[in-house]
C-alpha positions in Angstrom: 0.0 0.0 0.0 1.1 3.6 -0.6 1.2 5.6 2.6 1.7 9.4 2.8 2.8 10.9 6.1 2.4 14.6 6.5 3.6 17.1 9.1 6.5 14.8 10.1 9.9 16.0 11.3 13.0 14.2 9.9 13.7 12.4 13.2 10.1 11.0 13.3 10.5 9.1 10.1 12.4 6.3 11.8 9.2 5.4 13.8 7.6 4.3 10.5 10.6 2.1 9.6 8.6 -1.1 10.3 6.2 -0.3 7.5 8.9 0.3 4.8 9.5 -3.3 3.9 5.9 -4.0 2.8 4.7 -0.5 1.8 5.6 2.5 -0.2 6.1 5.4 2.2 6.1 9.1 1.2 7.1 11.7 3.8 6.4 15.4 3.9 7.1 17.9 6.6 4.4 20.1 5.0 0.7 20.0 5.8 -1.7 18.4 3.4 -3.5 21.2 1.5 -5.8 21.8 -1.4 -2.7 22.9 -3.3 -0.4 19.9 -2.8 -3.0 17.1 -2.7 -2.6 16.7 -6.5 0.8 15.1 -5.8 -0.7 12.4 -3.6 -3.9 11.3 -5.2 -2.8 7.7 -5.6 -2.1 7.0 -1.9 -4.1 4.4 0.1 -3.4 5.8 3.6 -2.8 9.3 4.9 -1.4 10.2 8.3 -1.5 13.8 9.4 -1.4 15.9 12.6 -4.1 18.5 13.2 -3.1 21.3 10.8 -3.6 19.5 7.5 -6.7 20.2 5.4 -8.9 17.1 5.6 -12.1 18.7 4.3 -14.3 17.1 1.6 -12.7 19.3 -1.0 -9.3 17.7 -0.3 -10.4 14.2 0.5 -12.4 13.8 -2.7 -9.2 14.3 -4.7 -7.9 10.9 -3.7 -8.6 8.1 -6.1 -8.7 5.2 -3.6 -8.0 6.5 -0.1 -8.9 3.8 2.5 -7.6 5.2 5.9 -6.9 8.5 7.5 -4.7 7.9 10.6 -4.6 11.1 12.5 -1.8 11.6 14.9 -4.1 13.2 17.5 -6.9 12.4 19.9 -9.2 15.0 18.4 -10.6 14.5 14.9 -12.7 17.6 14.4 -10.2 18.7 11.7 -11.5 15.8 9.5 -14.7 15.8 7.5 -15.9 12.6 9.1 -19.3 12.7 7.4 -17.6 12.6 4.0 -15.3 9.8 5.2 -18.3 7.8 6.2 -20.0 8.5 2.9 -16.9 7.7 0.9 -16.0 4.6 2.9 -12.8 6.0 4.3 -11.9 4.7 7.8 -10.5 7.1 10.4 -8.3 6.1 13.3 -6.9 8.3 16.1 -4.6 8.2 19.1 -7.0 8.0 22.0 -4.4 8.4 24.7 -0.8 9.5 24.6 -0.2 12.3 26.9 -2.8 12.6 29.6 -0.2 13.5 32.2 1.7 15.5 29.6 -1.2 17.9 28.9 -2.2 18.1 32.5 1.4 19.1 33.4 1.1 21.9 30.8 -2.0 23.1 32.4 0.0 23.8 35.6 2.9 25.2 33.6 0.5 27.9 32.3 -1.2 28.3 35.6 2.1 28.7 37.5 3.3 31.1 34.9 0.3 33.3 35.7 0.2 32.8 39.4 3.9 33.7 39.9 4.0 36.2 37.0 6.9 34.2 35.5 7.0 35.8 32.1 7.3 39.3 33.4 9.7 38.2 36.2 12.1 36.5 33.8 12.0 39.3 31.2 12.7 41.9 33.9 15.5 40.0 35.4 17.2 39.5 32.0 17.3 43.2 31.7 19.1 43.4 35.0 16.1 44.8 36.9 15.6 42.9 40.2 12.7 45.0 41.5 9.6 43.2 42.7 7.2 46.0 41.8 4.1 44.5 40.1 5.3 40.9 40.5 3.1 39.8 43.4 1.3 36.6 42.5 -1.1 34.3 44.3 -1.1 30.9 45.9 -2.8 27.9 44.4 -3.4 26.3 47.8 -7.0 26.8 48.9 -8.1 28.2 45.5 -11.2 26.6 43.9 -10.3 24.9 40.6 -13.2 24.2 38.3 -12.5 21.3 35.9 -14.8 21.1 32.9 -14.5 17.5 31.7 -13.3 14.6 33.8 -11.9 12.3 31.1 -8.4 11.0 31.3 -6.7 14.4 31.0 -9.2 16.0 33.4 -8.5 13.3 35.9 -4.8 13.9 35.8 -5.4 17.6 36.3 -7.4 16.8 39.4 -4.7 14.5 40.7 -2.1 17.2 40.4 -4.4 19.9 41.8 -4.8 17.7 45.0 -1.0 18.0 45.4 -1.3 21.8 45.5 -4.1 21.6 48.1 -6.7 23.1 45.9 -10.5 22.9 46.4 -11.7 21.0 43.3 -15.1 20.9 41.6 -15.9 19.5 38.2 -18.6 19.4 35.6 -19.2 16.5 33.2 -22.2 15.4 31.3 -21.3 11.8 32.4 -20.6 11.8 36.1 -18.5 9.1 37.6 -19.0 9.0 41.4 -16.2 6.5 41.8 -13.8 9.1 40.6 -15.0 11.6 43.2 -14.1 9.1 45.9 -10.7 8.3 44.4 -9.6 11.8 43.7 -11.5 13.9 46.3 -13.5 16.3 44.3 -17.2 16.8 43.7 -19.4 17.3 40.7 -21.4 20.5 40.5 -23.6 22.1 37.9 -22.0 24.2 35.2 -23.6 27.3 36.6 -22.1 26.6 40.0 -18.7 25.9 38.6 -18.7 29.1 36.6 -19.9 31.3 39.5 -17.6 29.8 42.3 -14.3 28.8 40.7 -11.2 30.9 41.1 -9.6 29.0 38.2 -11.4 27.2 35.3 -9.7 24.7 33.0 -11.3 23.1 30.0 -10.9 19.4 29.0 -13.7 18.5 26.6 -13.6 17.7 22.9 -14.7 20.1 20.1 -18.1 19.3 18.7 -21.3 21.2 17.9 -22.4 21.0 21.5 -19.2 22.4 23.0 -18.7 25.1 20.3 -18.3 28.5 22.1 -19.3 26.8 25.4 -17.8 29.9 27.0 -19.3 33.0 25.5 -20.6 36.3 26.8 -23.3 34.7 28.9 -20.9 32.3 30.6 -18.3 35.0 31.3 -20.9 37.1 33.0 -21.6 34.3 35.4 -17.9 34.0 36.5 -16.3 35.4 39.6 -14.5 38.7 39.1 -10.8 38.0 38.5 -11.2 34.4 37.5 -8.2 32.7 35.7 -9.0 30.7 32.6 -6.9 27.8 31.2 -7.6 26.1 27.8 -5.4 23.3 26.5 -8.3 21.5 24.7 -9.6 23.2 21.5 -9.7 26.8 20.5 -13.3 26.9 19.5 -14.6 26.0 22.9 -14.2 29.7 23.7 -15.7 32.7 21.9 -12.4 34.7 21.8 -14.2 37.9 21.1 -16.0 37.6 24.5 -12.8 36.5 26.1 -11.0 39.7 25.0 -13.8 41.8 26.4 -13.8 39.9 29.7 -10.0 40.4 30.0 -10.4 44.0 29.2 -12.9 44.7 32.0 -11.2 42.5 34.6 -13.9 39.8 34.7 -11.1 37.4 33.7 -7.8 38.5 35.3 -5.6 36.2 33.2 -5.7 33.4 30.7 -3.4 30.6 29.8 -4.1 29.3 26.3 -2.4 26.5 24.4 -5.1 26.6 21.6 -6.7 29.3 19.5 -9.5 29.0 16.9 -7.3 30.1 14.0 -3.9 28.6 14.9 -2.8 27.7 11.3 -3.5 31.2 9.9 -3.2 33.6 12.8 0.5 34.2 12.3 -0.1 35.5 8.8 -1.4 39.1 8.7 -2.0 38.5 5.0 -4.7 36.0 5.8 -7.0 38.9 6.8 -7.3 39.6 3.1 -8.2 36.1 2.0 -11.7 35.6 0.7 -12.3 32.9 3.3 -12.1 35.6 6.0 -14.3 38.2 4.5 -17.3 37.5 6.7 -17.5 39.8 9.6 -17.6 37.2 12.4 -14.6 35.4 11.0 -12.6 38.6 10.8 -13.6 39.6 14.3 -12.5 36.2 15.6 -9.2 36.3 13.9 -8.5 39.9 15.1 -9.5 38.8 18.6 -6.8 36.1 18.4 -4.2 38.7 17.4 -5.3 40.9 20.4 -4.8 38.0 22.8 -1.3 37.4 21.5 -0.4 41.0 22.6 -2.1 41.1 26.0 0.2 41.1 29.0 -2.2 39.1 31.1 -2.5 36.3 28.6 0.1 33.4 28.3 -0.2 31.6 25.0 1.8 28.6 23.8 1.7 27.2 20.2 -0.5 24.1 20.8 2.6 22.5 22.4 1.0 20.9 25.5 1.5 17.4 24.0 5.1 18.1 22.9 7.3 16.0 25.1 9.7 13.3 24.0 7.6 10.6 25.7 4.2 11.8 24.4 5.4 12.3 20.8 6.9 8.8 20.8 3.6 7.3 22.1 1.8 9.2 19.3 4.1 7.7 16.6 4.0 4.2 18.0 0.2 4.2 18.3 -0.2 5.6 14.7 2.1 2.9 13.3 0.1 0.3 15.3 -3.1 1.7 13.9 -1.8 1.4 10.3 -0.6 -2.1 10.8 -3.8 -3.2 12.4 -5.8 -1.8 9.5 -3.6 -3.6 7.0 -4.2 -6.9 8.9 -7.9 -6.4 8.6 -8.3 -5.8 12.4 -8.5 -2.0 12.7 -8.1 -0.4 16.1 -8.9 3.0 17.6 -11.5 3.6 14.9 -13.5 6.8 15.1 -15.2 6.4 11.6 -16.1 2.7 11.0 -16.7 1.6 7.5 -16.6 -1.8 5.8 -13.1 -3.1 5.0 -12.4 -3.2 1.3 -11.4 -6.4 -0.3 -7.8 -6.5 -1.6 -6.3 -8.9 -4.1 
């Protein structure tokens, strides 16, 4: 089979070595796009990270694509409805860095609570004054965890070590977890109105789209801290900018933004795809967040440790091998297997 692997660094290619004897592998450190898909229309399997274009417009260019093996847990970047219709199976990496992402949550939070960015910048300039650098303790603060899946559970476990008061919201409550980790479930309204810090750990889907918007920000405590390492579109960034501006949200730690692939390009503002007013406003809000002193933003790097990346690669290779054997695993779009000669 012909396999195309996109968004892959040179050192990562070795992880796919076990596939090279029986398959034709093509590597690209670029993303899959509408422009370059014409060079890969004959492949049987595509493996990408989250920045490639896996819309219907791109997917329909392939002549006989059988599997999309995304190297991520989330698969909202893939047109799964078209894959189902076309008979293209989709597999993901369901777990690879639960503790990794949870640790990044606290890297962001501690950067805020101890004003680390300002402190380091100031000290590098030879300024050792403490003016404006007073932070706050995590101990005793109420942490509101939205989503108690595997990452949310790791966040709760770490928060216990800091002596935090933990509440959580989840549409599927697991009381056994409350006994194991010492937190309690509350309504979303109570979580929003009582938490000192709110952290998001839910997938992106139509039900969670802009789950934090103007109405939800108005319910929050004055001075709340917001952390998001999940998906950018969980938050209406226009409302977040306003909440930060008026002090409703005192600080935010973000590893994700709605327009990550394009936000670094000012020229994207002129593209036809961003001519609608709400899209322009959202993109501009993202640019504003990048420049706000009370916002810490990382480039969707919460997953990016040696251990987690290796687990992603290993699981992806396993997914491809399992599919070829006719026993697919970690399937998020199930379709009938095609018969091969």
